[in-house]
C-alpha positions in Angstrom: 0.0 0.2 -0.1 2.7 2.5 0.7 4.8 1.4 -2.3 1.3 2.5 -4.2 1.1 5.8 -2.8 4.5 6.9 -3.4 4.4 5.6 -7.2 0.7 8.0 -7.0 2.4 10.7 -5.3 5.9 10.9 -7.8 3.9 10.4 -10.7 1.2 12.9 -9.2 4.6 15.6 -9.3 6.5 14.3 -12.1 2.8 14.8 -14.7 2.5 18.8 -12.5 3.7 20.5 -15.0 1.8 18.8 -17.9 -1.4 19.4 -16.2 -0.7 23.2 -15.6 0.6 23.3 -19.2 -2.4 22.3 -20.2 -4.7 24.5 -18.5 -3.3 26.8 -19.7 -3.4 26.5 -22.9 -7.5 25.7 -22.6 -7.0 21.9 -23.4 -8.2 18.7 -22.2 -6.4 17.0 -19.5 -5.0 13.7 -19.7 -3.4 12.1 -16.7 -1.5 9.2 -16.7 -1.0 7.0 -14.1 1.7 4.5 -14.8 3.1 2.0 -12.1 6.8 1.9 -13.1 7.4 5.9 -13.3 8.9 7.0 -16.8 8.8 10.5 -17.4 9.9 10.0 -21.4 7.0 7.5 -21.7 4.3 9.5 -19.6 5.6 12.9 -22.4 5.2 10.6 -24.7 2.2 9.4 -24.5 0.5 12.8 -23.9 1.9 13.6 -27.5 0.6 11.3 -29.5 -2.8 11.1 -27.9 -5.6 12.9 -30.0 -7.6 13.7 -27.3 -4.8 15.5 -26.0 -5.2 18.8 -28.2 -9.0 19.0 -28.3 -10.2 22.1 -26.1 -12.1 22.2 -23.0 -15.1 22.6 -24.8 -15.4 20.3 -26.8 -18.6 18.7 -28.2 -19.1 15.3 -26.1 -19.4 13.3 -29.1 -16.2 14.5 -30.4 -14.7 13.4 -27.3 -16.1 10.1 -27.3 -14.5 9.8 -30.8 -11.3 10.7 -29.8 -11.4 8.8 -27.1 -12.3 5.5 -29.5 -8.8 6.5 -31.3 -6.8 5.9 -27.6 -6.2 2.6 -27.9 -4.6 2.3 -31.4 -2.4 5.5 -30.1 -0.9 4.2 -26.2 -0.6 1.4 -27.8 2.0 2.8 -30.8 3.6 5.0 -27.6 4.5 2.0 -26.0 5.6 -0.2 -28.5 7.7 2.8 -29.5 9.3 2.0 -25.6 9.2 -1.5 -25.9 5.8 -2.0 -24.1 4.3 -4.3 -26.3 2.5 -6.4 -23.8 0.7 -3.4 -21.7 -2.6 -3.0 -20.4 -4.8 -0.1 -19.5 -8.3 1.2 -17.9 -9.5 4.7 -18.9 -12.2 7.3 -17.1 -13.2 10.2 -19.2 -15.4 13.1 -17.5 -16.4 16.7 -17.4 -15.0 18.8 -13.8 -15.5 22.5 -13.7 -16.2 23.2 -17.3 -13.5 21.2 -18.6 -12.8 17.6 -19.8 -10.8 15.1 -18.2 -9.0 11.9 -19.5 -7.8 9.5 -16.6 -5.3 6.9 -17.7 -4.2 4.0 -15.2 -1.6 2.3 -16.9 0.5 -1.5 -16.6 2.9 -1.3 -19.3 4.1 -4.4 -18.8 7.5 -6.2 -19.2 9.9 -4.4 -21.4 11.0 -6.0 -24.7 14.4 -7.2 -24.9 16.9 -7.1 -28.3 18.0 -11.0 -28.6 19.4 -10.4 -32.5 20.6 -7.5 -34.4 22.0 -8.4 -37.6 23.3 -5.6 -39.5 25.2 -6.2 -42.8 26.7 -4.2 -45.2 27.4 -5.2 -49.0 28.5 -3.8 -52.0 31.7 -1.1 -52.1 31.0 0.2 -48.9 31.7 -3.3 -46.8 35.2 -2.4 -46.2 34.9 1.6 -46.3 36.4 2.6 -43.1 33.1 5.1 -42.1 31.2 2.2 -42.5 32.9 -0.5 -40.3 33.0 2.4 -37.7 29.2 2.6 -37.8 28.9 -1.1 -37.6 31.3 -0.8 -34.9 29.0 1.2 -33.1 25.2 0.8 -33.6 22.6 2.8 -31.3 21.0 -1.1 -31.0 22.8 -4.2 -29.9 21.8 -7.1 -28.7 20.8 -7.5 -24.7 19.6 -3.7 -25.1 16.1 -2.9 -24.2 14.0 -1.9 -27.2 13.7 1.3 -28.3 12.0 2.1 -31.7 13.9 5.7 -32.2 17.2 3.8 -31.7 16.0 0.9 -34.2 15.3 3.8 -37.0 19.0 5.4 -35.8 21.0 2.0 -37.2 19.1 2.6 -40.2 19.7 6.6 -39.9 23.3 6.1 -40.0 23.5 3.7 -42.5 21.8 6.5 -45.2 23.2 9.2 -44.2 26.8 7.5 -44.6 25.9 6.5 -47.8 24.2 9.8 -49.0 27.3 11.8 -47.8 30.0 9.2 -49.5 28.6 9.2 -52.7 27.1 5.9 -52.6 23.4 6.9 -54.6 22.5 3.5 -56.0 22.5 2.2 -52.0 18.8 0.2 -51.0 17.8 -2.0 -48.3 17.2 -5.6 -49.3 15.9 -6.3 -46.1 15.2 -4.2 -42.5 12.8 -5.7 -40.4 12.3 -5.4 -36.8 10.6 -8.7 -35.5 9.1 -8.6 -31.9 7.7 -12.0 -30.1 4.9 -10.6 -27.5 5.2 -14.4 -25.4 9.0 -14.1 -25.1 9.1 -9.9 -25.1 12.2 -10.0 -27.1 13.1 -8.5 -30.8 15.2 -9.5 -33.6 16.5 -6.7 -35.8 17.7 -7.4 -39.6 19.2 -4.9 -41.8 20.5 -5.9 -44.8 22.1 -2.8 -47.0 23.6 -3.2 -50.5 25.5 -0.2 -51.0 25.9 -0.8 -54.8 29.0 1.6 -56.3 30.5 4.6 -55.2 30.7 7.2 -57.6 33.0 9.7 -58.0 33.2 13.5 -58.6 32.9 13.9 -62.5 33.2 17.0 -64.8 33.7 20.5 -62.6 31.8 23.4 -64.6 32.6 27.0 -63.8 32.6 30.2 -65.3 33.7 34.3 -64.6 36.1 33.3 -62.2 37.9 36.3 -62.3 41.3 34.5 -61.1 44.0 32.8 -63.0 43.2 29.4 -63.3 45.4 27.6 -61.7 45.2 30.1 -58.8 41.4 29.1 -58.8 41.8 25.4 -58.6 43.9 26.0 -55.1 40.0 26.7 -53.8 38.4 23.7 -54.6 38.5 20.5 -52.7 36.1 18.8 -55.8 38.5 17.0 -57.6 37.7 15.0 -60.8 38.1 11.7 -60.5 38.0 11.3 -56.6 35.8 10.2 -54.9 32.7 11.1 -53.5 32.7 13.6 -50.3 29.9 15.9 -49.4 32.3 17.9 -46.6 34.8 18.3 -50.1 31.4 20.6 -51.5 31.3 21.8 -48.0 34.8 22.6 -47.8 34.7 24.4 -51.9 31.7 26.6 -50.4 33.6 27.9 -47.6 36.9 28.5 -49.0 35.5 30.4 -52.2 33.4 32.5 -49.9 35.6 32.8 -47.5 38.4 34.2 -50.1 36.6 37.6 -50.8 36.8 37.5 -54.5 33.4 36.4 -54.5 29.4 38.0 -53.3 28.0 34.9 -54.0 28.8 31.3 -54.2 26.9 28.2 -55.2 28.5 24.5 -55.6 26.0 21.8 -56.5 26.4 17.8 -57.4 24.0 16.9 -59.9 22.6 13.7 -58.5 20.3 13.8 -61.5 23.0 13.9 -64.0 24.8 11.4 -62.4 26.4 8.3 -65.0 28.6 6.4 -65.2 29.9 6.5 -61.5 30.2 10.0 -61.7 28.4 12.8 -60.5 29.2 16.3 -62.4 29.8 19.3 -60.3 28.4 22.9 -61.0 30.0 26.6 -59.5 27.8 29.2 -59.5 30.0 32.6 -58.5 29.4 36.0 -58.3 32.2 38.4 -58.3 32.5 40.5 -55.4 33.2 44.7 -55.9 36.6 44.8 -56.2 36.5 48.3 -54.4 35.1 48.9 -51.2 35.1 51.9 -49.0 33.8 51.9 -45.2 33.4 53.9 -42.0 33.3 52.9 -38.9 32.6 54.3 -35.4 33.4 52.7 -31.9 34.4 53.1 -28.1 36.2 51.4 -25.6 37.6 52.6 -22.1 41.3 52.3 -23.1 41.2 54.3 -26.3 38.0 56.3 -26.1 36.0 57.3 -28.5 37.0 55.6 -32.5 36.7 56.6 -36.0 37.5 54.2 -39.0 37.9 54.7 -42.5 38.6 51.9 -44.7 39.3 51.0 -48.2 39.7 47.7 -49.6 41.1 46.4 -53.3 39.8 42.7 -52.9 41.3 41.6 -56.5 44.0 43.7 -57.7 44.7 41.7 -60.4 44.2 37.5 -61.4 47.0 36.8 -59.5 44.3 36.8 -56.4 47.0 40.1 -54.8 45.1 42.5 -52.6 45.0 45.2 -50.1 43.2 47.4 -47.8 43.8 50.7 -46.1 43.0 51.4 -42.8 42.9 54.8 -40.8 41.7 54.6 -37.3 41.3 57.7 -35.4 41.2 58.1 -31.1 42.3 60.4 -28.4 44.9 58.2 -27.3 46.1 55.5 -30.0 45.9 56.6 -33.9 46.9 55.1 -37.2 47.6 54.6 -40.5 48.3 51.2 -42.0 48.6 49.5 -45.4 48.8 46.1 -46.1 49.8 44.1 -49.4 48.7 40.3 -49.4 49.7 37.6 -51.9 48.2 33.9 -52.0 50.9 31.3 -52.1 50.9 27.8 -51.7 47.0 27.0 -50.3 45.8 30.5 -50.8 43.6 30.0 -47.9 46.3 29.6 -45.4 49.5 30.4 -46.8 50.2 33.9 -47.7 52.9 36.6 -47.9 52.0 40.1 -46.5 53.9 43.7 -46.9 52.6 45.9 -44.2 53.6 49.5 -43.6 52.2 51.8 -41.3 52.6 55.1 -38.7 51.1 55.6 -35.1 50.9 58.1 -32.8 49.7 56.9 -29.0 49.4 59.1 -26.0 48.9 57.3 -22.7 49.2 59.0 -19.4 52.5 56.9 -19.4 53.9 56.8 -22.9 53.9 59.7 -25.8 55.5 58.1 -29.1 55.4 58.2 -32.9 56.9 55.5 -34.9 56.9 54.5 -38.6 56.8 50.4 -39.3 57.6 48.1 -42.2 56.8 44.4 -42.0 57.5 41.6 -44.5 55.9 38.4 -43.6 55.1 34.9 -44.4 52.0 33.5 -43.0 51.0 29.8 -42.9 48.7 27.1 -41.3 50.7 24.0 -40.0 49.0 20.6 -40.0 48.2 20.5 -36.3 46.3 23.7 -36.9 48.7 26.3 -35.7 48.9 29.5 -37.5 52.7 30.4 -38.3 53.2 33.9 -38.9 57.6 34.4 -39.6 58.6 38.1 -40.3 60.6 40.9 -40.6 59.7 44.4 -39.2 61.6 47.0 -39.4 60.4 50.1 -36.7 61.5 53.8 -36.0 60.3 55.2 -33.4 60.4 58.8 -31.6 59.2 58.1 -27.5 59.0 59.8 -24.2 58.6 57.6 -21.1 59.2 59.2 -17.6 62.5 60.7 -17.9 63.3 59.0 -21.2 63.2 60.7 -24.5 65.1 58.6 -27.0 64.5 57.9 -30.8 65.4 54.3 -31.4 65.6 52.1 -34.7 65.3 48.3 -34.5 65.6 45.3 -37.1 63.6 42.5 -35.6 63.1 38.9 -37.1 60.4 36.9 -35.6 58.3 34.2 -35.8 54.7 33.8 -34.2 52.3 30.9 -33.7 48.4 30.9 -32.7 45.8 28.7 -32.8 41.8 29.1 -31.8 39.4 26.4 -31.1 35.5 26.8 -30.1 32.0 25.5 -30.3 31.2 28.4 -31.1 32.8 32.0 -33.0 30.1 34.4 -31.5 29.5 33.2 -28.1 31.8 30.1 -27.1 31.3 27.6 -24.4 33.6 25.7 -25.2 36.9 26.7 -26.5 40.4 27.9 -25.9 43.3 30.5 -27.7 46.9 30.4 -27.3 49.7 32.8 -28.7 53.1 32.6 -28.8 55.7 35.2 -30.4 59.4 35.9 -30.2 61.4 38.4 -31.7 65.1 39.6 -31.8 66.9 43.0 -32.3 70.5 43.3 -32.2 73.1 46.2 -33.4 74.8 43.4 -35.3 72.3 44.4 -38.1 71.9 47.6 -37.4 69.3 47.7 -34.7 70.7 50.4 -31.7 69.7 48.0 -28.9 70.6 44.7 -28.2 66.9 42.6 -27.5 64.9 39.3 -27.2 61.6 39.6 -26.2 58.9 36.5 -25.4 55.1 37.1 -25.3 52.5 34.2 -24.6 49.0 34.9 -24.5 46.3 32.2 -23.8 42.6 32.2 -23.1 40.1 29.5 -22.1 36.4 28.8 -21.7 34.5 25.9 -20.0 30.7 25.5 -19.6 29.3 25.8 -16.3 25.9 23.7 -16.6 23.5 24.9 -19.3 23.7 28.5 -19.0 27.1 29.6 -17.1 30.4 29.5 -18.1 34.1 30.3 -16.6 36.3 32.9 -18.6 40.1 32.6 -17.7 42.9 34.7 -19.5 46.6 34.9 -18.8 49.4 37.0 -20.4 53.3 36.9 -19.9 56.3 38.2 -21.1 59.6 39.4 -20.9 62.1 41.3 -22.7 65.9 40.6 -22.4 67.8 43.9 -23.2 71.1 45.3 -22.9 70.1 48.8 -22.1 66.6 49.3 -21.1 66.1 53.4 -21.8 66.7 52.9 -25.5 63.8 50.5 -25.5 60.7 51.7 -27.4 57.5 52.4 -25.7 55.3 49.9 -27.9 58.1 47.0 -27.0 57.9 47.6 -23.1 55.3 46.1 -20.5 52.5 47.9 -19.2 49.4 46.7 -17.4 46.0 47.9 -16.5 42.9 48.4 -18.8 39.6 46.6 -20.6 42.3 43.9 -21.2 44.5 43.9 -18.6 43.9 44.8 -14.5 40.3 46.5 -14.9 40.0 49.2 -12.2 43.2 50.4 -13.6 43.4 53.0 -16.5 45.3 51.9 -19.8 49.0 51.2 -19.4 49.2 52.8 -16.0 50.5 50.1 -14.0 54.1 49.1 -14.6 58.2 49.7 -12.7 58.1 53.7 -12.3 61.0 55.9 -12.7 62.9 58.5 -10.4 60.9 61.1 -11.0 58.0 58.5 -10.0 56.0 58.3 -13.3 55.4 54.6 -15.0 58.3 53.9 -17.6 57.1 50.5 -18.4 58.8 47.3 -17.4 61.2 44.3 -18.6 58.1 41.9 -18.1 54.6 41.5 -17.5 52.3 38.8 -16.0 49.0 39.4 -15.7 45.7 36.8 -15.1 42.0 37.4 -14.5 39.0 34.7 -13.7 35.8 35.2 -14.5 32.5 33.8 -14.4 29.4 34.7 -16.1 25.5 33.7 -16.1 22.9 34.0 -19.1 20.1 35.1 -17.3 18.6 35.9 -20.7 19.1 34.2 -24.5 21.2 37.1 -25.1 22.0 38.8 -21.7 24.7 38.0 -19.1 26.2 39.2 -15.8 29.3 38.0 -14.6 31.6 38.5 -11.8 35.4 38.8 -11.8 38.9 38.9 -10.0 41.9 40.5 -12.0 46.1 40.0 -10.9 49.1 41.0 -12.2 51.6 43.7 -13.3 54.4 44.8 -15.2 58.6 44.2 -13.1 61.9 44.5 -12.9 63.3 41.2 -12.6 64.0 42.1 -9.3 61.0 44.3 -8.1 57.5 42.4 -8.8 54.4 44.0 -7.0 51.1 42.7 -7.8 48.3 44.9 -8.2 44.8 43.1 -8.5 41.3 44.1 -9.0 37.8 42.4 -8.9 34.2 43.5 -10.2 31.3 42.6 -12.1 29.6 42.8 -15.7 26.9 42.7 -18.2 27.1 41.0 -21.3 25.4 41.6 -24.1 25.3 39.4 -27.2 24.7 41.9 -30.4 24.5 40.7 -33.6 28.3 42.0 -34.5 29.9 40.4 -30.9 29.7 40.9 -26.9 29.1 44.0 -25.5 31.3 44.1 -22.0 30.0 46.8 -19.2 32.4 46.2 -16.0 32.8 48.0 -12.8 35.7 46.8 -11.2 37.2 47.8 -7.7 41.0 48.0 -7.5 41.4 46.2 -3.9 45.2 46.8 -3.4 45.4 48.7 0.1 48.7 50.4 0.0 47.4 52.7 -3.3 45.9 56.1 -2.0 45.5 57.5 -4.9 43.8 54.9 -6.8 40.5 55.8 -8.0 37.6 53.9 -5.9 36.3 51.9 -9.1 36.5 52.4 -13.2 33.8 51.5 -15.4 34.9 49.5 -18.3 33.8 49.5 -21.7 34.8 46.6 -24.3 33.9 45.1 -27.5 35.5 42.1 -29.4 35.4 38.4 -29.2 36.5 36.6 -26.3 38.8 34.4 -27.7 
C-alpha cells in the first residue's frame, strides 16, 4: 500500500507541469498513472494522444470519438518504448467545465533485443566509415528495445551512404520482429550500397582569377571519390576568399552516370573596391573613428590590399597591407605591411613608423604560423626617457584558436606565442630578445554559466632598457588587462615617479558569467598581475561585476571594477570599463 501511495505521489508531481500547461492552454487534460514511472514515456503518451489536443469546450460526441482512438495511439506510444504487453483502463469525465481523461496504465515487461544482424554489401563493405558505423550501432544485442534506436541504425547507414557517394544504395531487408510472448525482439538489416561514385566534370565560369589559382580553392576534383564534406569545404573556401559575393556549389545528382557525379559552381564576383566608415568606443582608447579602403582583387593572381585609418584620443594609426596568396591560398600568403602610429597615454608618448614583411601559413597541427621581418623607427617619451630608436627585428609567432561557437563560445581556447629579436650587429640600436605568451580558455558550467580565464606573460632580455621603444615595453591596466586601473597605467616607476614600463609582465584573470536572458549575462571577475622589473614585482589586484550583451557583431561588455590594493592611496574607488570584441 505504501509503495502504491509513493508511486502515485511521484506521478502526480512528475505530471504537474504537464497539467498546468494543459490548463493554461485550455485543452483537455490527460492524466496518465503508470505503475513503473518513466517521465519520457508519460510525455510520449501525452504527445501521441489526439484527445489531448482538443479544447475544454469540445462537444461530447467529438470527445467520445477521440477516446476511441486511444487504444491505437496508446499502443503506438508504448510499443515505441518496447512495451508490447501493456494494459490500461480509462475514465472520461467533465470537471470544472473541462473534460479530463484518466488513464491507469500497466506497461508490462520491457522487450529485450536478442538478435541484431546488420550486413553491408557492395563497395561500402570495406569502407572505414561504414565499418565504424557497424562498431558503434545505437542498438545492440541485450539492449531494451526502443524504436527510435532502431530507426537511428538505419539513419546512420543512410547518412554515411549519401555523404560518401553511395547514391544507388538500397535495403534488401530491414525488419524489426517482436515476439510478444517471449518479450524479445530481433533486428535484421541488410543494405546493399552499390558502387561508390566519384566526382565527375567540375563546371564553372566567371572565375575572375587565374585558373591555376582558382583550382587551389577547390576540394572537388574530377576522379576523386565523392565526399559531401568536400562540397562544403569548396563552398566555404570560395566564400571566404573575398573574391566572390555569392557562391553556389552543387552536385548534379540527376546527371550522374558511369559512376561519376558532375559538379556545378556558380559565382558572382564581389565588388573589387570597397570603402567603409565605422565608429566605436572603449574605455582604453575613448571614441574611435575608422576609415577603410579595400581592393579585394587587384589582379588575376589574387593580390589584394587594404588601407586603414584609425583615429582616437589615445591611439591613432594609418596602415597599409598588401597580400599575395601562395601555396594553398586560404592559409598560405605573403604580406607586405607599412604604417605610422601615434600613441598618447598617461605613461608614454610615441610616434612610430613600421614596415613588416611576413609569411603566414596554417600548419597541419592547426597552428597559424607567421614568420616576419620588421623594421621599426620610434620616437618616444616615457618618464625621463626621451629617445629615438631604430630596430630590425626578425621574429616568428604561432596562434591557435578552437571553440564551439565563434560569437558566444561555451567551450574553447586561444593560445598565441611570439618571439622577436634585435641586435646592434644588424643595424639595431639595442640588443633585444622578446618572448610573449597569451592564453584564454572558456569552460561550460551547467547550461547557462561559463568560466573564463586569461593569462598574459612576456619578458624582454635587453641590454639598454632606456633605448627600448615604449611600444615594446610591458605595461598593465585597462579593459583587457587589470580592470579597475587606467590603460597602461601600471608598471615600474622611474626616479620621477612616472610609470616607465617593465622588462616583463604577468597578468591573469578569472571570470564567471551567467546567462539570465537569451542575449544577456551577468559576470563577476578577479584580475591580478603587473608589469615588472626582474627584481621588483608588485602584484596589483582588482575585482568587479559586469553585464554582457550578445550583440549581432559580437559581445558587448560593461564592467565595474574595484582595485583592492591597500597600499594605493591615489587609486580610484572604481572604474567603469566598456569594450567590444571576441572572447577568444
